[in-house]
VEXDREN-2710 file (C-alpha; in Angstrom, 1 decimal):
% VEXDREN-2710
k/r/px/py/pz
1/MET/-41.6/1.7/-25.7
2/ARG/-39.0/4.2/-26.8
3/PHE/-38.4/5.2/-23.2
4/THR/-37.8/1.5/-22.3
5/ALA/-35.3/1.2/-25.1
6/ALA/-33.5/4.3/-24.0
7/LEU/-33.4/3.0/-20.4
8/LEU/-31.9/-0.3/-21.5
9/ALA/-29.3/1.5/-23.6
10/ASN/-28.3/3.6/-20.6
11/VAL/-27.9/0.6/-18.4
12/LEU/-25.7/-1.1/-21.0
13/GLY/-23.6/2.1/-21.1
14/VAL/-23.1/1.9/-17.4
15/VAL/-22.2/-1.8/-17.5
16/SER/-19.6/-1.0/-20.2
17/ALA/-17.8/1.2/-17.8
18/PHE/-16.7/-2.0/-15.9
19/THR/-15.3/-3.7/-19.0
20/SER/-11.8/-3.4/-20.4
21/PRO/-11.1/0.1/-21.8
22/ASP/-10.2/-1.4/-25.2
23/PHE/-13.8/-2.5/-25.5
24/ARG/-15.5/0.5/-23.8
25/SER/-18.0/2.4/-25.8
26/HIS/-17.8/6.2/-25.9
27/SER/-21.4/6.7/-27.0
28/SER/-23.8/8.7/-24.9
29/THR/-27.5/8.5/-24.5
30/VAL/-30.0/11.3/-23.8
31/ILE/-33.1/10.2/-21.9
32/ARG/-36.2/12.3/-21.7
33/MET/-39.2/11.6/-19.5
34/SER/-41.6/12.4/-22.4
35/ASP/-42.3/10.3/-25.4
36/GLU/-39.9/12.4/-27.6
37/ALA/-37.3/11.0/-29.8
38/VAL/-34.1/9.8/-28.1
39/GLU/-30.9/11.2/-29.3
40/VAL/-27.9/8.8/-29.4
41/GLU/-24.5/9.9/-30.5
42/ALA/-22.6/7.7/-32.8
43/PRO/-19.9/5.5/-31.2
44/ALA/-16.4/6.9/-31.3
45/THR/-14.0/5.5/-33.9
46/ASP/-11.0/3.4/-32.9
47/ALA/-8.8/6.4/-33.4
48/ASP/-10.7/8.3/-30.7
49/ILE/-10.4/5.5/-28.1
50/GLU/-7.3/5.7/-25.9
51/LEU/-5.9/2.1/-25.9
52/PRO/-4.3/0.7/-22.8
53/ASP/-0.5/0.1/-22.5
54/ALA/0.4/-3.1/-24.5
55/GLY/2.7/-4.2/-21.8
56/LEU/-0.1/-4.1/-19.2
57/VAL/-2.4/-6.1/-21.4
58/LYS/0.2/-8.8/-21.9
59/LEU/1.0/-8.8/-18.1
60/ALA/-2.7/-9.1/-17.3
61/LYS/-3.2/-12.0/-19.6
62/GLY/-0.2/-13.7/-18.1
63/LEU/-1.6/-13.2/-14.6
64/ASN/-5.1/-14.4/-15.4
65/PRO/-5.9/-15.5/-19.0
66/THR/-9.6/-15.8/-18.1
67/ILE/-10.2/-12.2/-17.0
68/GLY/-7.4/-10.6/-18.9
69/TYR/-6.9/-6.8/-18.7
70/PHE/-9.4/-5.2/-16.4
71/ASP/-9.1/-1.5/-15.6
72/PRO/-12.6/0.0/-14.9
73/ILE/-11.2/3.4/-13.8
74/SER/-8.5/3.7/-16.5
75/LEU/-5.5/3.9/-14.2
76/GLY/-3.4/2.4/-17.0
77/ASN/-4.0/5.7/-18.9
78/ALA/-3.5/8.0/-15.9
79/ASP/-0.8/10.6/-15.4
80/PHE/0.0/11.1/-11.7
81/TRP/1.7/14.4/-10.6
82/GLU/2.3/15.3/-14.3
83/GLN/5.1/12.7/-14.5
84/GLY/3.8/11.0/-17.6
85/ASN/1.9/7.8/-18.1
86/GLU/5.0/5.6/-18.1
87/ALA/6.0/6.9/-14.7
88/THR/2.5/6.4/-13.4
89/ILE/2.4/2.8/-14.5
90/GLY/5.8/2.2/-12.9
91/PHE/4.5/3.7/-9.6
92/LEU/1.3/1.7/-9.6
93/ARG/3.1/-1.6/-10.5
94/HIS/5.8/-1.0/-7.9
95/ALA/3.1/-0.2/-5.3
96/GLU/1.1/-3.3/-6.0
97/ILE/4.1/-5.6/-5.8
98/LYS/5.4/-4.0/-2.6
99/HIS/1.9/-4.1/-0.9
100/GLY/1.5/-7.7/-2.0
101/ARG/4.8/-8.7/-0.4
102/VAL/3.9/-6.9/2.8
103/ALA/0.4/-8.6/2.8
104/MET/2.0/-12.0/2.4
105/ALA/4.2/-11.4/5.4
106/ALA/1.3/-10.1/7.3
107/PHE/-0.9/-13.0/6.5
108/VAL/1.7/-15.6/7.5
109/GLY/2.5/-13.4/10.6
110/TYR/-1.2/-13.4/11.6
111/CYS/-1.5/-17.2/11.4
112/VAL/1.8/-17.7/13.3
113/GLN/1.0/-15.1/16.0
114/SER/-2.4/-16.7/16.6
115/ASN/-0.7/-19.9/17.6
116/PHE/2.9/-19.2/18.6
117/VAL/5.1/-16.5/20.3
118/TRP/8.8/-16.3/20.8
119/PRO/9.9/-18.1/24.0
120/TRP/12.7/-15.7/24.9
121/ALA/12.4/-12.3/26.6
122/ASN/10.9/-9.4/24.6
123/THR/12.6/-6.5/26.5
124/LEU/15.8/-5.9/28.4
125/ALA/13.8/-6.0/31.6
126/GLY/12.9/-9.6/30.9
127/ASP/9.2/-9.1/29.9
128/SER/7.9/-11.9/27.6
129/PHE/6.1/-11.4/24.3
130/PRO/2.3/-10.9/24.4
131/GLY/0.7/-14.3/24.5
132/THR/-1.6/-16.2/22.1
133/GLU/-4.5/-15.5/24.4
134/LEU/-4.5/-12.2/22.7
135/SER/-5.4/-11.7/19.0
136/PRO/-2.6/-10.5/16.7
137/GLU/-4.1/-7.0/16.8
138/GLN/-4.2/-7.0/20.6
139/GLN/-0.6/-8.4/20.7
140/TRP/0.5/-5.3/18.7
141/ASP/-1.2/-3.0/21.1
142/ALA/0.4/-4.8/24.0
143/PHE/3.8/-4.5/22.4
144/PRO/6.0/-1.8/24.0
145/VAL/5.6/1.6/22.3
146/THR/9.4/1.8/21.9
147/GLY/9.4/-1.5/20.0
148/ARG/6.6/-0.3/17.7
149/ARG/8.6/2.9/16.9
150/GLN/11.7/0.8/16.1
151/ILE/9.7/-1.4/13.6
152/ILE/8.2/1.7/11.9
153/PHE/11.7/3.3/11.8
154/VAL/13.2/0.3/10.1
155/ILE/10.4/0.2/7.6
156/ALA/11.1/3.9/6.8
157/LEU/14.8/3.2/6.3
158/LEU/13.9/0.4/3.9
159/GLU/11.6/2.7/1.9
160/ILE/14.4/5.4/1.8
161/TRP/16.9/2.8/0.6
162/ASP/14.6/1.8/-2.2
163/GLU/14.0/5.4/-3.3
164/ILE/17.7/6.2/-3.4
165/LYS/18.3/3.1/-5.5
166/GLY/20.6/1.6/-2.9
167/GLY/23.2/4.3/-3.6
168/ASP/23.7/2.9/-7.1
169/GLU/23.4/5.7/-9.6
170/SER/23.5/3.3/-12.5
171/ARG/20.1/1.8/-11.5
172/LYS/16.9/3.3/-12.9
173/HIS/14.1/4.4/-10.6
174/TYR/10.9/2.4/-11.1
175/MET/9.2/5.6/-12.3
176/ARG/12.1/6.2/-14.8
177/GLY/12.3/2.9/-16.7
178/GLY/13.4/0.7/-13.8
179/ARG/11.9/-2.7/-13.1
180/PRO/9.0/-2.4/-10.7
181/GLY/9.5/-4.5/-7.5
182/ASP/13.2/-4.9/-8.0
183/TYR/14.5/-3.9/-4.6
184/PRO/18.2/-2.8/-4.6
185/SER/21.0/-4.7/-3.0
186/PHE/22.7/-3.7/0.2
187/GLN/26.1/-4.1/-1.3
188/SER/27.2/-0.5/-0.9
189/PHE/25.9/-0.6/2.7
190/ARG/28.0/-3.8/3.3
191/ASP/31.1/-2.2/1.7
192/ASP/31.0/1.1/3.7
193/ILE/29.1/0.5/6.9
194/HIS/28.1/-2.9/8.2
195/PRO/27.5/-6.5/6.9
196/VAL/23.8/-7.1/6.1
197/LEU/21.9/-9.7/4.0
198/ASP/19.9/-8.7/0.9
199/LEU/16.2/-9.0/1.1
200/TYR/16.0/-11.1/-2.1
201/ASP/18.2/-14.1/-2.6
202/PRO/20.6/-13.3/0.4
203/PHE/22.7/-16.4/-0.3
204/GLY/22.9/-16.1/-4.1
205/LEU/21.0/-19.3/-4.8
206/PHE/19.1/-18.0/-7.8
207/LYS/21.7/-16.0/-9.7
208/LYS/21.8/-18.6/-12.5
209/MET/18.0/-19.0/-12.8
210/PRO/16.8/-18.7/-16.4
211/ALA/15.0/-15.4/-17.3
212/GLU/11.8/-17.2/-18.3
213/LYS/11.6/-18.9/-14.9
214/LYS/12.2/-15.6/-13.1
215/GLU/9.3/-14.0/-15.1
216/ARG/7.0/-16.9/-14.3
217/ARG/7.9/-16.6/-10.6
218/LEU/7.2/-12.9/-10.6
219/LEU/3.7/-13.6/-12.0
220/MET/3.2/-16.1/-9.2
221/GLU/4.4/-13.5/-6.7
222/ILE/1.9/-10.9/-7.9
223/ASN/-1.0/-13.3/-7.8
224/ASN/-0.1/-14.5/-4.4
225/GLY/0.3/-10.9/-3.2
226/ARG/-3.2/-10.0/-4.5
227/LEU/-4.7/-13.0/-2.7
228/ALA/-2.7/-12.2/0.5
229/MET/-4.1/-8.6/0.5
230/LEU/-7.6/-10.0/0.4
231/GLY/-6.7/-12.5/3.1
232/ILE/-5.2/-10.2/5.7
233/PHE/-7.9/-7.6/5.2
234/GLY/-10.4/-10.5/5.6
235/PHE/-8.9/-11.4/9.0
236/MET/-8.9/-7.7/10.1
237/ALA/-12.4/-7.1/9.0
238/ALA/-13.7/-10.3/10.6
239/ASP/-12.1/-9.3/13.9
240/ASN/-13.1/-5.6/13.9
241/VAL/-16.6/-6.0/12.4
242/PRO/-18.2/-9.2/13.7
243/GLY/-20.1/-11.1/11.0
244/SER/-18.6/-9.1/8.1
245/VAL/-16.7/-12.2/6.8
246/PRO/-19.1/-15.2/7.3
247/ALA/-16.4/-17.7/6.4
248/LEU/-14.2/-16.5/9.3
249/THR/-16.9/-16.0/11.9
250/ALA/-16.0/-19.2/13.7
251/ILE/-12.3/-18.2/14.2
252/ALA/-12.6/-14.4/14.4
253/ARG/-11.5/-12.8/17.6
254/PRO/-13.3/-9.5/18.3
255/TYR/-11.1/-6.4/18.5
256/ASP/-12.4/-3.0/19.3
257/GLY/-9.1/-1.0/19.0
258/GLN/-7.9/1.3/16.3
259/ILE/-7.2/-1.3/13.7
260/MET/-5.7/1.0/11.1
261/SER/-3.6/3.0/13.5
262/PRO/-0.2/1.7/14.9
263/PHE/-0.9/3.7/18.1
264/SER/-4.0/4.2/20.2
265/THR/-5.7/7.5/20.8
266/ASP/-4.3/7.6/24.4
267/GLU/-0.7/7.0/23.1
268/GLY/-1.0/9.9/20.6
269/PHE/0.9/10.5/17.4
270/PHE/3.8/8.1/16.9
271/GLY/3.4/6.8/20.5
272/PHE/3.9/10.2/22.1
273/SER/1.2/11.1/24.6
274/THR/-0.8/14.1/23.4
275/GLU/-0.9/15.6/26.9
276/ALA/2.9/15.1/27.4
277/THR/3.7/16.6/24.0
278/THR/1.4/19.6/24.6
279/ALA/3.1/20.2/28.0
280/ALA/6.5/19.9/26.5
281/VAL/5.6/22.4/23.7
282/GLN/4.1/24.8/26.3
283/SER/7.2/24.5/28.4
284/SER/9.5/25.1/25.5
285/SER/7.4/28.1/24.3
286/ALA/7.6/29.6/27.8
287/ALA/11.4/29.2/27.9
288/VAL/11.8/30.8/24.4
289/SER/9.5/33.7/25.5
290/SER/11.6/34.2/28.6
291/ALA/14.8/34.2/26.7
292/VAL/13.5/36.7/24.2
293/GLU/12.4/39.0/27.0
294/SER/15.8/38.7/28.7
295/ALA/17.5/39.5/25.4
296/SER/15.3/42.5/24.9
297/ASP/16.1/43.8/28.4
298/VAL/19.8/43.4/27.7
299/VAL/19.5/45.3/24.3
300/SER/17.5/48.1/26.0
301/ALA/20.1/48.5/28.7
302/ILE/22.9/48.7/26.2
303/LEU/21.1/51.3/24.1
END
């Protein structure tokens, strides 16, 4: 009987690990296979429990009042790269918002690409875009390698622009007190290099929007981003693993390529053929060795 009670206590302890940290018990249970007395430590006091960030709790309740704050692995109390908890929270929030935006674009893109492609030429040679007879994943594989490199290059530039705060030293980085998800303007780029529209509100339509409405729309964006992340991965899983998403079985289009890689195995790293790259490296190595030998001969002749 005592063993059953101990087993039940242990199960409840495991379940508590998946509840909000502010309700998590820090008690531990010792289970013995004999009929000995079971030792149970007293629960920790409120002072011993590390409470979650109050701002995160408020944000979570605003996003979903029913579930509220849910952090089973205590990321809200983490310290990444010894930068401090505040910087870690900024990093995680910024990452979630950014990935949510990408997922929303990907979800819409998947739906559009499944039914429509641009009617004009895709390349200077006049080649058309991959057709809708291919799945979106197959369309990506059929897209010219040079075009895929260009897309990834532009994404890298956008990431760099975000990290350097758009060249505005007065802005705070999202890990240093800045607002997560607030992408910098291209104003300095427009002033010094070339006209380009901002990613958010390019025509200045929302400059006078009340702060409360902006906050409400940000909550909507986070929730939509979370749903889009589930949606796009649902499509990808259904295509790559038949039957893995029963709700999408009827519309899934089987794909046996490298779904998490922008380039196939034959195309190699970043679209450069492995064999061609190896040959180029060997050729360069041979040229360098020859040059070194020639230089050594010249030095020997002089001495």
